N, C-alpha and C positions, 0 to 999 in steps of 0.2 A: 508322479510317483505311483499313483494308483494304476495308471496305464501300464507302467513297467511290471508290476506284480501280476496284472491280468495277463499280459503277454507271456510272462514267465510261466504262469500256471498253465496256460494253453499249450506252450511248448512242451512242458513236462507231460501233460496228458497225451499229446500227439506222439511224443517219443515212446511213452509207455504202451500205447496202442500198436505202434509199429513194431516195437520189440516183442510184444505178445503175439502179434500176427506172424512174425518171422519164426518165433519158437513153435507156434502151432503147425506151420507149414513144414518145418524141419522135422518135427516129431512124427509126422505122417509118412515120412520117407524112410527107406531102408538104406543105411549108410555102411559102406565097406571101407576097410583101411586103405585100399588101393585108390580110393577116390581123392582127387586133389583137395577138395574142401573139407575132407574128414578131420584133419587136425584142428582146423578153425572151429568147426561145429562142435567137435568133442570138447575143446577147451572152453567154449562158451557154455556148453552144457554142464561142465564140471564147476566152473567159476561164474555161474550165471548171476548170482547176487553181486559179486564184485564188478562184473562187467556192467550190470545195470546201474550200479552206483557211480561207476566211472563215467558212463555216458551222461548220467544225470548231472554230475559235477561239470562235465564239459559244456553241457547246454547252459547251465547257470553262468559259467565263466564267459561264454560267448555273449549271452544276453547282457551281462553286466558290462562287458567291454563295449558293446554297441551302444548301450544306454549312456555310459560315461562319455563316449566319444560324441554322441548326440548332444549331451548336456554341455560339454565343453564348447561345441560349435555354437549352441544357443547363447551361452554366456559371452563368448567373444562377440557375437552380434549385438547383444544388449550393451556391452561395454562400448562398442563402436557407435551405437545409437545414442548413448549418453554423451559421448564425445561430440556428436553432431549437435545435440541440444546445447551443450556447453559452448560450442563455437559460434552459436547463434545462427545456424543455417535455417533458412525458411522452408526448405523442402520437408514434407511430412515424413515421419519415420515409418518404415515398413519392416515388420518382423514376421516370422513364421506363425502359422495358425495357433500353435501351442502357446504363443506369447501374446495373444490378442489383448488381454487385460493390460499387460505391460505396455503394449503399443499405444493403447488409448491413453494411459497415464502419461507416457512420454510426450505424446502429441499435445496433451493439455498443458504440460509443463512448457513445451516449446511455444505454444500460443501465448501463455501468460508471460513468459520471458520476453517475447516479441513486443507485447503490449507495454510491459514495464520499460523496456529499452526505448520505445517510442516516446512514452511519457517523460522519461528521464531526459531524453534528447530535446524534447520540446521545452521542458522546464529549464534546462541549461541554456537553450537558445534565448528564452525569454529573459533569463537572468542576465546573460551577456548583453542583450540589447538594452535592457534596463540600465545596466551600469554605464554603457556607452552614452545613453541619453542623459543620465544623471550627471556624468562627468562633464558633458557639454553644458548642461544647465547650471552647474556650479560656477561657470565662468561669468554668466550674466550678472547675478547678484553680487559676486565678488568684485567684478569690474565697477559696478555702480557704487558699492561701498567705498572702494579705494578712490574713485573719482570724486565723490562728494566730500569725503574726509580731506582729500588733497586740496579741494577748492576752499574748504573752511580753514585749512591750515595756511594756505597761501594768501587768501584775500582777507586781510585784517579789517578792512573797512566795510564789510558787509553789514547790512542792517539786521537788527534783531529778528525781524520778520523772515528775512531770507535765511538766516542761520537756523531758525526753528524749522523752516520748510525743508532745508537740506538735511538737517539732523533727523527729521521725521522720515524722509525717504531712505536715508542710510539705515535707520532702525528697522524699517519694514524689510529692506533687502537683507539685512543681517538675520532677521527672523526667518526669512525664506531660506537663507543659506544654512541656518541651523536645522531646519526641517530636512533639507536634502542630506546633510551630514548624518542626521539621525537615521535616515533611511539606509545609508551605507552601513551604519552600525547594526541595524536590524537584520540586514542581509547576512552580515558576518556572524552575528550571534545565532541566527537560525541554522546556519550551515555547520558551525563549530561546536555548538552546545549539545549536550545530551541531557535531556530533562529528566530529573528524578523527583518524585513526589515526597513532600513532608506533610503527612496527613495530620490534621488537627480539627477540632470542632469549632464552628463559627456560627454566629447568629447572622444568617443571610439577610434577614429583614433589615437589620441595622446597617449592614454593609452596603446593601443596595441603596438605601436612603441616603447614606453618606456619599456614595459615588455619584448619585444623581445630582446632589447638591453641588459637588465639585464640578460637574459639567454645566452648571447654569450659565457661566460666561459664554461657552460655546453655543448653548441654546439661544441666549439673548442675541448673539451676533447674527444668527440666522432667523431670529424671531420665531423660535420654536417653543412650544409648551410641552409639558410631559405629565403623564398620569401614572401613578403607582397603585397597583392592586396586589398587595403582598399579604400573605398569611402571617398573622402575628407570631413573633418568636420562632421563626422558621430556622431551625438549626440543622446543619448538615456536616458531614465529615469530608474534608477536602484539603488540598494544598491552598491555603488562603491567598498567598501572593500570586500563584499562577491562575487561580480562579478569578482574582481581581483583574488580571491581565486579559482574561477571556472577555469579561464584561466591558472592560475599557475598549478592546478592539471592536466589539459589537456595537457599542454606543458611538464610537467614532465613525464606524461605517454608516450607522443610522443618520448621524448628523450630516455626513458628506452627501448622502443620496436622498435626503428628504426635501420635499418642497418647502419653500419659505411659508411661514405662518401656518404650519401644520403641527400635528401632535404626535409625540412618541409615547407609546403605552408599554409598560412593563408589568407583567403578571407573574407571580410565583406561587406555586402550590406545593404542598408536602407530598412526597412519595415514600412510602414505607417509614422506617424509623429515622433514617439519616439521609434521605434522598429528596430530590425536588424536581419539578418541571417548571421551567421558566420560558415564557414567550416574550419576545420583543417585537413590537409592530410599529412600523413607520410608513408614511405615505410618500411615495416617489414614483418615478417611472417604472412601469412593470418590467421585470427582468425577463428577457426572452428565454425560452426553454433551453436553447443551445448554450446560453451563457449561465443559466441557472445550474446546469450540470457541472460547471467548471469553476464556480466562484470559490471553492475551497482548494483549488490547485495552487501550488506555489507560484508566485510571481505573476499570477493572473490578475489583470486590472479590468474593471468594467469599461473604462475609457482608456484606450491605449495611448492617446495623445499626451505627451509630456507637458503640453501647455495647460492641461486641465489641473486645477487645484484640488480636485476631488481624488481620493484614493492616495495610496502611498506606494510602497514597493510591491504591493500585491502579496504581502505575507500575513497580514492581520488575521484574516479568516482561516488561512491554512494553519497558523499557529494556534488559533482558538480551537479548531477541531482536534488538533493533535493533543492539546492539553485535556480536552473533554474525553477523548478516547483513552488517554492514560488513566483517567478516573473510572473507566469502564462505562462511560456514558455515550450519548449520541448528540450530534449537533446537525440540524437540518434546516433547509430554507425553502419557503414557498412564496410565490409571487403571482398575483393576478389583480385586475381592476385597480392598478396603481397602488397596491398595498404590498408590502414586503414583511414577511413574518419569519423570524428565526425561532426555532424551538430547541431548547437544551433540556436534556433529560439525564439525570443521574440517579440510579436506583439506590435506595437506602439499604 
């Protein structure tokens, strides 16, 4: 717009100079009524103000028309470029020099959209692969359960020792079947639910102590010990149920990827009036940098093989980070020297 007014002002000045020069030249000449241009020169002399204003109006109209036409062409090009971005084309947007800033923004949008599409495609592929693997895995424990229960039903003369053995196998396979079904529910709940927070005050010190006590059977199974370093009466404002889910996912991850006979350490400090910083440290295989950057992605598993009992659907850490971010906090991970540290910060 500034360029338009500058051009308009220049055009008016130039027109005024040309008009003044023409009037000066004509005033130096002697005009006779028999001369062909006499009527025109005489008319201009008599109606000089009206002629000047008319020419001025003509210049303004011409400049406005040209500017509007240029603006319409630029607008059409921007609309076309936005369409290219929306359609997902990979070719960079090219716009006239006047729209350099718009060009940069559209290219940044195109790049971000490309990255988002690629991440969504990878997540969808991981989810589909996971579902296929899990569906296949469901057959194995289900077949075993049916087989052993059928054997117990048909063979009435089995010894008590064999019955206990077969029942124990059927129970373990049933528990594994339940784990796999829960993973299916986790995938469905993650995709279909929209999490909303119900904020309340909670004593985080008591909550963490209780949660760690509930995890003792899992710790004992892997011969793990734990150490709590909690600030007394640490109260924060959060969605209690969802924050408990965060800690539950972090602790399950720590148990799954800790060395046997190692220690899990949980520290919690106050931040502000109603915030906290929590660190959870366990000892296990160092996470490679390329995997460390992806552990919060949906359906990403540290060990892709379905034969591994560690890890689940690959949603625990993704859900944990989403819940923390809904609280306005951050959840990060660092790993070196066979130590893994998760840091959760929620400002008060």
